[in-house]
Structure formats: structure tokens, C-alpha cells
Kinemage of the C-alpha trace (Angstrom):
@kinemage 1
@onewidth
@group {chain A} dominant
@subgroup {mainchain}
@vectorlist {calphas} color= white
{ca met a 1} P -8.116 17.106 24.645
{ca lys a 2} L -7.964 18.563 21.151
{ca lys a 3} L -11.033 18.005 18.979
{ca cys a 4} L -11.778 18.108 15.251
{ca asp a 5} L -14.330 16.835 12.749
{ca val a 6} L -12.166 14.275 10.970
{ca ile a 7} L -8.999 12.444 11.966
{ca val a 8} L -7.066 10.781 9.158
{ca val a 9} L -4.408 8.262 10.193
{ca gly a 10} L -1.908 7.769 7.383
{ca gly a 11} L -0.777 10.309 4.818
{ca gly a 12} L -0.567 8.026 1.793
{ca pro a 13} L -2.758 8.347 -1.309
{ca ala a 14} L -5.930 7.266 0.536
{ca gly a 15} L -5.344 9.537 3.522
{ca leu a 16} L -4.475 12.567 1.406
{ca ala a 17} L -7.497 12.069 -0.860
{ca cys a 18} L -9.826 11.787 2.142
{ca ser a 19} L -8.293 14.872 3.763
{ca ile a 20} L -8.840 16.885 0.590
{ca glu a 21} L -12.429 15.683 0.119
{ca thr a 22} L -13.437 16.479 3.702
{ca ala a 23} L -11.539 19.765 4.042
{ca arg a 24} L -12.938 21.009 0.725
{ca ala a 25} L -16.431 20.571 2.179
{ca gly a 26} L -15.511 22.698 5.195
{ca ala a 27} L -14.628 20.062 7.785
{ca asp a 28} L -11.879 20.589 10.363
{ca val a 29} L -9.382 17.859 9.436
{ca thr a 30} L -6.287 16.539 11.216
{ca leu a 31} L -3.920 14.274 9.274
{ca ile a 32} L -1.457 12.112 11.228
{ca asp a 33} L 1.599 10.578 9.573
{ca glu a 34} L 4.698 8.972 11.049
{ca asn a 35} L 7.026 10.257 8.324
{ca arg a 36} L 8.698 13.628 7.858
{ca arg a 37} L 6.309 14.381 5.002
{ca pro a 38} L 3.045 12.799 3.863
{ca gly a 39} L 2.633 10.979 0.571
{ca gly a 40} L 3.261 7.384 1.558
{ca gln a 41} L 4.352 5.172 -1.311
{ca leu a 42} L 3.717 7.887 -3.903
{ca phe a 43} L 7.095 9.499 -3.309
{ca lys a 44} L 8.805 6.159 -3.931
{ca gln a 45} L 7.101 5.726 -7.295
{ca ile a 46} L 9.133 7.355 -10.051
{ca his a 47} L 7.287 5.529 -12.845
{ca lys a 48} L 4.288 6.948 -14.689
{ca phe a 49} L 0.796 5.770 -13.753
{ca phe a 50} L -1.307 3.802 -16.234
{ca gly a 51} L -4.988 4.000 -17.124
{ca ser a 52} L -6.990 7.098 -17.956
{ca gly a 53} L -6.371 10.766 -17.305
{ca gln a 54} L -8.952 10.548 -14.542
{ca his a 55} L -6.641 8.085 -12.789
{ca lys a 56} L -3.522 10.258 -13.198
{ca ala a 57} L -2.240 8.352 -16.247
{ca gly a 58} L 1.098 9.603 -17.537
{ca ile a 59} L 1.996 11.311 -14.244
{ca arg a 60} L 4.776 10.007 -12.036
{ca gly a 61} L 3.912 8.919 -8.519
{ca phe a 62} L 5.994 11.557 -6.765
{ca asp a 63} L 4.379 14.299 -8.870
{ca ile a 64} L 0.934 13.038 -7.851
{ca gly a 65} L 2.091 13.108 -4.238
{ca met a 66} L 3.202 16.731 -4.581
{ca gln a 67} L -0.139 17.711 -6.132
{ca leu a 68} L -2.107 16.112 -3.300
{ca leu a 69} L 0.171 17.595 -0.657
{ca glu a 70} L -0.245 21.094 -2.086
{ca gln a 71} L -4.023 20.720 -2.030
{ca thr a 72} L -4.047 19.692 1.637
{ca lys a 73} L -1.979 22.751 2.523
{ca glu a 74} L -4.193 25.095 0.499
{ca leu a 75} L -7.299 23.697 2.213
{ca gly a 76} L -5.855 24.198 5.693
{ca val a 77} L -5.570 20.567 6.754
{ca asn a 78} L -3.797 20.299 10.119
{ca ile a 79} L -0.897 17.945 9.327
{ca leu a 80} L 0.957 16.261 12.199
{ca leu a 81} L 4.221 14.785 10.917
{ca asn a 82} L 6.686 12.486 12.691
{ca ala a 83} L 3.647 11.485 14.721
{ca val a 84} L 2.573 7.927 15.495
{ca ala a 85} L -1.053 7.001 16.171
{ca cys a 86} L -0.515 4.530 19.001
{ca gly a 87} L -4.101 3.688 19.882
{ca ile a 88} L -7.821 4.300 19.471
{ca phe a 89} L -9.893 4.728 22.594
{ca asn a 90} L -13.491 5.438 23.584
{ca asp a 91} L -15.428 8.241 21.902
{ca lys a 92} L -13.126 8.179 18.861
{ca ala a 93} L -10.087 9.474 20.707
{ca val a 94} L -6.736 8.760 19.065
{ca gly a 95} L -3.523 8.573 21.068
{ca ile a 96} L -0.506 10.186 19.399
{ca ile a 97} L 3.209 10.080 20.146
{ca lys a 98} L 5.074 13.075 18.736
{ca asp a 99} L 8.473 14.451 19.716
{ca gly a 100} L 8.619 12.023 22.614
{ca lys a 101} L 5.347 13.281 24.074
{ca thr a 102} L 1.885 11.734 24.094
{ca glu a 103} L -1.346 13.543 23.423
{ca met a 104} L -4.954 12.747 22.604
{ca ile a 105} L -7.116 14.084 19.825
{ca gln a 106} L -10.808 13.366 19.401
{ca gly a 107} L -12.622 13.264 16.081
{ca arg a 108} L -16.237 12.865 15.066
{ca lys a 109} L -15.124 10.612 12.202
{ca ile a 110} L -11.888 8.655 11.755
{ca leu a 111} L -10.231 7.248 8.647
{ca leu a 112} L -7.698 4.477 9.189
{ca ala a 113} L -5.302 4.388 6.242
{ca pro a 114} L -1.916 3.265 7.611
{ca gly a 115} L -1.249 1.180 4.504
{ca ala a 116} L 0.270 -2.271 4.255
{ca ile a 117} L 3.228 -4.270 5.539
{ca glu a 118} L 5.659 -6.299 3.451
{ca asn a 119} L 5.475 -10.085 3.626
{ca pro a 120} L 8.761 -11.619 4.749
{ca ala a 121} L 10.469 -14.545 3.032
{ca val a 122} L 12.375 -16.895 5.327
{ca phe a 123} L 15.402 -18.911 4.197
{ca pro a 124} L 18.892 -19.596 5.596
{ca gly a 125} L 20.714 -16.275 5.621
{ca trp a 126} L 17.596 -14.108 5.482
{ca thr a 127} L 18.790 -11.982 8.432
{ca leu a 128} L 22.118 -11.049 6.838
{ca pro a 129} L 22.746 -7.348 6.166
{ca gly a 130} L 21.876 -6.799 2.525
{ca val a 131} L 18.620 -8.759 2.594
{ca met a 132} L 15.807 -6.212 2.552
{ca gly a 133} L 12.226 -5.620 1.510
{ca ala a 134} L 11.331 -3.913 -1.747
{ca gly a 135} L 9.906 -0.973 0.188
{ca ala a 136} L 13.192 -0.472 2.016
{ca ala a 137} L 15.094 -0.531 -1.270
{ca gln a 138} L 12.681 1.983 -2.816
{ca thr a 139} L 13.038 4.265 0.194
{ca met a 140} L 16.824 4.171 -0.002
{ca ile a 141} L 17.140 4.838 -3.738
{ca asn a 142} L 14.122 7.079 -4.407
{ca ile a 143} L 13.876 9.037 -1.144
{ca his a 144} L 17.405 9.084 0.286
{ca arg a 145} L 19.270 8.631 -3.035
{ca val a 146} L 21.425 5.849 -1.587
{ca leu a 147} L 22.150 2.636 -3.494
{ca pro a 148} L 22.335 -0.125 -0.847
{ca gly a 149} L 24.415 -2.483 -3.005
{ca gln a 150} L 25.722 -3.173 -6.483
{ca lys a 151} L 24.528 -6.645 -7.490
{ca phe a 152} L 20.892 -7.490 -6.676
{ca ile a 153} L 18.707 -10.574 -6.694
{ca val a 154} L 14.992 -9.688 -6.618
{ca leu a 155} L 12.607 -12.274 -5.172
{ca gly a 156} L 9.121 -11.870 -6.622
{ca ser a 157} L 7.860 -10.875 -10.076
{ca gly a 158} L 4.675 -9.051 -9.132
{ca asn a 159} L 4.382 -5.385 -10.053
{ca val a 160} L 6.443 -4.338 -7.037
{ca gly a 161} L 9.252 -6.774 -7.865
{ca leu a 162} L 9.361 -5.759 -11.521
{ca ile a 163} L 9.191 -2.047 -10.753
{ca ile a 164} L 11.942 -2.146 -8.115
{ca ser a 165} L 14.110 -4.150 -10.529
{ca tyr a 166} L 13.836 -1.422 -13.145
{ca gln a 167} L 14.333 1.332 -10.579
{ca leu a 168} L 17.514 -0.381 -9.374
{ca leu a 169} L 18.741 -0.444 -12.967
{ca gln a 170} L 18.003 3.266 -13.315
{ca ala a 171} L 19.944 3.899 -10.107
{ca gly a 172} L 23.007 2.173 -11.550
{ca ala a 173} L 22.747 -1.256 -9.947
{ca asp a 174} L 23.296 -4.607 -11.630
{ca val a 175} L 20.148 -6.709 -11.278
{ca val a 176} L 21.494 -10.239 -11.582
{ca ala a 177} L 18.106 -11.976 -11.724
{ca val a 178} L 14.448 -11.880 -10.774
{ca val a 179} L 13.290 -15.071 -9.055
{ca glu a 180} L 9.608 -16.116 -9.060
{ca ala a 181} L 8.111 -19.144 -7.305
{ca ala a 182} L 5.006 -19.269 -9.506
{ca ser a 183} L 4.996 -20.763 -12.985
{ca lys a 184} L 4.379 -17.374 -14.617
{ca ile a 185} L 5.227 -13.738 -14.043
{ca gly a 186} L 2.817 -12.074 -11.634
{ca gly a 187} L 3.014 -8.433 -12.716
{ca tyr a 188} L 1.872 -6.392 -15.685
{ca gln a 189} L 3.438 -7.284 -19.019
{ca val a 190} L 4.536 -3.689 -19.579
{ca his a 191} L 6.804 -3.924 -16.516
{ca ala a 192} L 8.070 -7.409 -17.428
{ca ser a 193} L 8.930 -6.249 -20.953
{ca lys a 194} L 11.182 -3.506 -19.590
{ca ile a 195} L 13.047 -6.082 -17.506
{ca arg a 196} L 13.461 -8.476 -20.416
{ca arg a 197} L 14.646 -5.726 -22.764
{ca ala a 198} L 17.321 -4.865 -20.213
{ca gly a 199} L 18.556 -8.458 -20.394
{ca ile a 200} L 17.644 -9.405 -16.829
{ca pro a 201} L 16.810 -13.128 -16.542
{ca ile a 202} L 13.528 -14.021 -14.850
{ca phe a 203} L 13.612 -17.488 -13.295
{ca ile a 204} L 10.061 -18.798 -12.880
{ca ser a 205} L 9.151 -21.869 -10.783
{ca ser a 206} L 12.193 -21.025 -8.666
{ca thr a 207} L 12.999 -19.672 -5.230
{ca ile a 208} L 15.902 -18.742 -2.996
{ca lys a 209} L 17.264 -21.771 -1.168
{ca glu a 210} L 19.992 -20.002 0.770
{ca val a 211} L 21.874 -16.733 1.072
{ca lys a 212} L 25.556 -17.176 1.856
{ca gly a 213} L 27.897 -14.803 3.596
{ca asn a 214} L 29.502 -14.133 6.940
{ca lys a 215} L 28.637 -10.555 7.853
{ca glu a 216} L 27.037 -9.605 4.550
{ca val a 217} L 25.493 -11.135 1.450
{ca lys a 218} L 28.057 -12.779 -0.837
{ca glu a 219} L 26.160 -15.426 -2.812
{ca val a 220} L 22.567 -16.496 -3.398
{ca val a 221} L 21.606 -20.102 -4.094
{ca ile a 222} L 18.394 -20.507 -6.086
{ca val a 223} L 16.590 -23.757 -6.829
{ca asn a 224} L 13.785 -24.915 -9.122
{ca leu a 225} L 10.367 -25.839 -7.696
{ca asp a 226} L 8.116 -28.693 -8.787
{ca asn a 227} L 4.343 -28.532 -9.213
{ca ser a 228} L 3.946 -29.067 -5.457
{ca trp a 229} L 6.181 -26.068 -4.683
{ca lys a 230} L 8.948 -28.358 -3.403
{ca pro a 231} L 12.650 -27.813 -4.272
{ca val a 232} L 13.970 -30.065 -7.036
{ca lys a 233} L 17.261 -31.645 -5.990
{ca gly a 234} L 20.161 -31.070 -8.326
{ca thr a 235} L 18.763 -27.831 -9.796
{ca glu a 236} L 20.609 -25.468 -7.463
{ca arg a 237} L 22.610 -22.649 -9.000
{ca thr a 238} L 24.745 -20.056 -7.214
{ca leu a 239} L 24.643 -16.385 -8.168
{ca val a 240} L 27.042 -13.721 -6.944
{ca ala a 241} L 25.221 -10.800 -5.301
{ca asp a 242} L 25.565 -8.390 -2.404
{ca cys a 243} L 21.867 -7.555 -1.957
{ca val a 244} L 18.606 -9.491 -1.984
{ca cys a 245} L 15.394 -7.535 -2.464
{ca ile a 246} L 12.238 -9.327 -1.283
{ca ala a 247} L 9.017 -8.454 -3.100
{ca ala a 248} L 6.779 -11.208 -1.759
{ca gly a 249} L 3.592 -9.198 -1.505
{ca leu a 250} L 1.905 -7.074 1.141
{ca tyr a 251} L -0.698 -7.518 3.841
{ca pro a 252} L -3.007 -4.830 5.307
{ca ser a 253} L -1.947 -2.967 8.440
{ca ile a 254} L -4.916 -3.621 10.716
{ca glu a 255} L -3.598 -3.087 14.255
{ca leu a 256} L -5.492 0.159 14.857
{ca ala a 257} L -8.669 -1.326 13.403
{ca gln a 258} L -8.308 -4.250 15.793
{ca met a 259} L -7.891 -1.862 18.724
{ca ala a 260} L -11.079 -0.110 17.622
{ca lys a 261} L -12.827 -3.516 17.647
{ca cys a 262} L -13.644 -3.437 13.936
{ca thr a 263} L -14.794 -6.834 12.663
{ca leu a 264} L -12.245 -8.481 10.386
{ca gly a 265} L -12.585 -10.913 7.496
{ca leu a 266} L -10.124 -13.005 5.500
{ca phe a 267} L -9.812 -11.981 1.842
{ca pro a 268} L -6.623 -13.470 0.312
{ca glu a 269} L -7.091 -11.643 -3.005
{ca leu a 270} L -6.617 -8.365 -1.105
{ca gly a 271} L -3.726 -9.442 1.091
{ca gly a 272} L -5.300 -11.301 4.009
{ca tyr a 273} L -7.283 -10.161 7.042
{ca leu a 274} L -8.837 -6.704 6.817
{ca pro a 275} L -11.751 -4.748 8.341
{ca ile a 276} L -15.031 -5.477 6.616
{ca his a 277} L -16.792 -2.324 5.451
{ca asn a 278} L -19.779 -1.060 3.493
{ca glu a 279} L -19.910 0.622 0.081
{ca ser a 280} L -18.798 3.906 1.661
{ca met a 281} L -15.779 2.343 3.430
{ca glu a 282} L -17.350 2.559 6.920
{ca thr a 283} L -16.484 -0.374 9.194
{ca thr a 284} L -18.625 -2.212 11.729
{ca val a 285} L -17.763 0.552 14.222
{ca asp a 286} L -19.881 3.603 13.416
{ca gly a 287} L -17.807 6.572 12.348
{ca ile a 288} L -14.605 4.626 11.726
{ca tyr a 289} L -13.625 4.142 8.081
{ca val a 290} L -10.823 2.388 6.227
{ca ala a 291} L -9.313 3.045 2.797
{ca gly a 292} L -6.272 2.180 0.729
{ca asp a 293} L -4.186 -0.894 1.478
{ca thr a 294} L -5.698 -1.181 4.971
{ca ala a 295} L -8.981 -1.955 3.208
{ca gly a 296} L -7.289 -4.359 0.782
{ca val a 297} L -3.999 -4.179 -1.103
{ca glu a 298} L -4.530 -2.585 -4.528
{ca glu a 299} L -3.010 0.129 -6.691
{ca ala a 300} L -2.512 3.723 -5.517
{ca ser a 301} L -5.228 4.889 -7.938
{ca ala a 302} L -7.811 2.744 -6.147
{ca ala a 303} L -6.545 3.960 -2.775
{ca met a 304} L -7.169 7.583 -3.748
{ca glu a 305} L -10.698 6.820 -4.906
{ca glu a 306} L -11.463 4.908 -1.697
{ca gly a 307} L -10.175 7.842 0.342
{ca arg a 308} L -12.520 10.162 -1.539
{ca leu a 309} L -15.400 7.725 -1.051
{ca ala a 310} L -14.878 7.629 2.707
{ca gly a 311} L -14.480 11.396 2.803
{ca ile a 312} L -17.703 12.266 0.988
{ca asp a 313} L -19.657 9.905 3.244
{ca met a 314} L -18.142 11.545 6.317
{ca val a 315} L -18.991 15.111 5.328
{ca gln a 316} L -22.507 14.122 4.318
{ca lys a 317} L -23.131 12.585 7.743
{ca leu a 318} L -21.506 15.583 9.426
{ca gly a 319} L -23.877 17.889 7.556
{ca tyr a 320} L -21.353 19.665 5.358
{ca val a 321} L -22.825 18.478 2.043
{ca ser a 322} L -26.324 17.502 0.980
{ca gln a 323} L -27.378 13.919 0.485
{ca asn a 324} L -28.013 14.584 -3.211
{ca lys a 325} L -24.494 15.898 -3.766
{ca ala a 326} L -22.986 13.029 -1.788
{ca thr a 327} L -24.978 10.493 -3.793
{ca arg a 328} L -23.781 11.986 -7.099
{ca thr a 329} L -20.166 12.033 -5.942
{ca lys a 330} L -20.339 8.465 -4.640
{ca lys a 331} L -21.774 7.278 -7.953
{ca glu a 332} L -18.923 8.950 -9.843
{ca ile a 333} L -16.287 7.428 -7.532
{ca met a 334} L -17.801 3.939 -7.666
{ca glu a 335} L -17.837 4.074 -11.478
{ca ser a 336} L -14.171 5.057 -11.372
{ca leu a 337} L -13.341 2.174 -9.022
{ca phe a 338} L -15.216 -0.257 -11.259
{ca ala a 339} L -13.125 0.918 -14.222
{ca leu a 340} L -9.916 0.444 -12.241
{ca arg a 341} L -10.937 -3.089 -11.268
{ca ser a 342} L -12.152 -4.207 -14.692
{ca gly a 343} L -8.795 -5.410 -16.060
{ca pro a 344} L -7.270 -8.910 -15.994
{ca phe a 345} L -5.851 -8.339 -12.499
{ca gly a 346} L -8.515 -6.037 -11.103
{ca his a 347} L -11.498 -8.351 -11.484
{ca leu a 348} L -10.284 -10.454 -8.538
{ca cys a 349} L -10.159 -7.337 -6.377
{ca his a 350} L -13.624 -6.331 -7.561
{ca arg a 351} L -15.053 -9.718 -6.621
{ca ala a 352} L -13.349 -9.602 -3.226
{ca lys a 353} L -14.752 -6.128 -2.557
{ca leu a 354} L -18.257 -7.365 -3.334
{ca asn a 355} L -17.702 -10.184 -0.841
{ca ile a 356} L -16.560 -7.676 1.791
{ca ile a 357} L -19.683 -5.581 1.324
{ca gln a 358} L -21.827 -8.717 1.542
{ca ala a 359} L -20.035 -9.724 4.758
{ca met a 360} L -20.840 -6.288 6.147
{ca lys a 361} L -24.528 -6.732 5.333
{ca val a 362} L -24.559 -10.127 7.034
{ca asn a 363} L -22.833 -8.622 10.074
{ca arg a 364} L -25.566 -6.001 10.349
{ca gly a 365} L -28.335 -8.502 9.781
{ca glu a 366} L -29.449 -7.061 6.460
């Protein structure tokens, strides 16, 4: 069985940041990712990040991904691509499937950062070809440079829904409408303004009633919702479209954490059930950490900081850095996370994170 200091499962922003932090300190790091190259959602994000320079403001997501990837290579991180972590076993052994073969690798510390999974939306016609998640649409247009349709309806006006709408426009598609069940737009105003300036209607208090078509999407029927979220009869309208893009939110990918017997908690503000953890991202299972969307769905900037936070705690406990240095670095990262979560949207995440840490203390009898 192969052995190393740190195993990182998931090569998104959290996993890359943790790999860099631990490898820089001298740890032997193995990064596992199921894709042909690491980077996760960063390579689907062609828009510029917001915030401060510290949080990569003004840099496009794919450029950030390239920077992180270059650093992992320079630091000698062992990167296993097209590899699936299929299980966690005793003594921190991780089962991997790669090239049709299985192997085991054992680490002294493990970071679980497989990301999040898209919430489905179920309605008549939801299984027709042409109905897809926002992530699938982003992958097709931003990674593979393929436009999956010409006329789109986007369900959901959170940041993901607004961003994919604008990206579809940039790719040459006609975005017929954005449909939102809530009574107000869920994403940042800067994204919504771009959509409005492009002349795309945003129907609030509305949802998709039905998608029509035989072997593919032909029409989409939307309907208004009342204050009880029930369809209002007589408000149906039919829109011509050949693609429906669902941006109904994300929930943490927790299967590996469950296999490792990490204690879970329900935190709706962060996407649902997730592993409870302490201030340093360590779960109820000693030596197993979580970061990024697996630890609660937030922005990529927060994911990178959480990956660093887990990484510095790992290398301190492994003896690669002093406690004083680790304490200083943790303080810097926590201040950065607080800044990221101090806005009108972030304060809910901040409160939820405090509740997670409190749940961890209760679990340990503190």
C-alpha cells in the first residue's frame, strides 16, 4: 500500500489550496481528482472575482485555477487524475479506481473536498434531452466549447443562475427568460444588472409547470406562484425554447465523510447536511478534515481559505511547522474568512459556521 503524509480528495479550489499549504511546509501530498485536470469549478468561471486583492478580485476563475495548478506542480504534489476515491477504510486508507484498476493509498491526514451536487427540479418533462443542470451547461460551453442549444430558459436567479445566463449570452445563445420561485432575485445585484441590461426578463414568484416536447425540449410552460408557493390558475404562459438550465442550488457531497463515520449536522444556510467540524476544519474523526462546498456551500474564495486552514492545521500536527507559525497563519485566514462572510449574503454563512463549531464542541463534550 502506498503511503503519504496528506491525501487530498478533490482538486477544486479547497483541495488545491490545501495541497499548496501542506506541500509548501514539506509534507508529502497526494491529490486525487476524477477529472482530466484539477481546478474544479474554477475552470468553468470566466467572470472576474469580486472583493479584495487578497481574495483574487479582478481575476477570472480559470486564471486563478491555472495559478493554483502551477503552484501544486512546482511544489511536487503527486496528482492522480481521472481517479475516483471510492471509499475510506481503517487507518485512513483511501480506495482509488484509476484506469479500471483499484489501489489503496494511506495518509496520516485526509482532506475531503469533493465539492457539491446540484439540486434537481422535478416537473413534467424534466427528463427530456435539453433539460440540464447549470454545472452541465457551464462544462459544455466553458470547458468543451459546445453550445447545447439556442434558446434557453434558466430556472433560478441565485448567483449561479445569473452567471450562467450571462455566460450563455456570451456564447451566442438566446436566453429567453430567467424564472425564480422566490419573490425577489437571489443573487448579487451586479449579476442581475448585467441580465437586465441585456434585456432578459426575470420572472419572480414563478416556476416551470411543464416542459413540452417529444424527444427534445420544444416549449416551456411557466406559471405564477402565490404566497404559499402554489401555482396560480390562469397565469400560465408558454415560451419557446430548446434548453432548460436548472440552477436550483447545491448540496454538499458527503458520501465519503459518511463512510468515514464523520458526524453530520443539518445546516440549511450552507446547503443541507454536512460534517460538523472545528475551527481548523477537522471533523469528529481525528485526522479527517473537510473544506469547500463539502463543509458548506459558499463562494470559491471561501473554499480556498478553508483549504488553507485545514492544511496549516495538518502540517502543524505533523510537525512540519511550529505552533506559533500555525497560530499566526490561522489568525490571518480566519480574519480573511470573516471579511468574506461579512456582506449581506455572507452573514448567514458566518452564523451557520459558528453553529457548526458549537455543535462540534457539544459533540466532544466541551
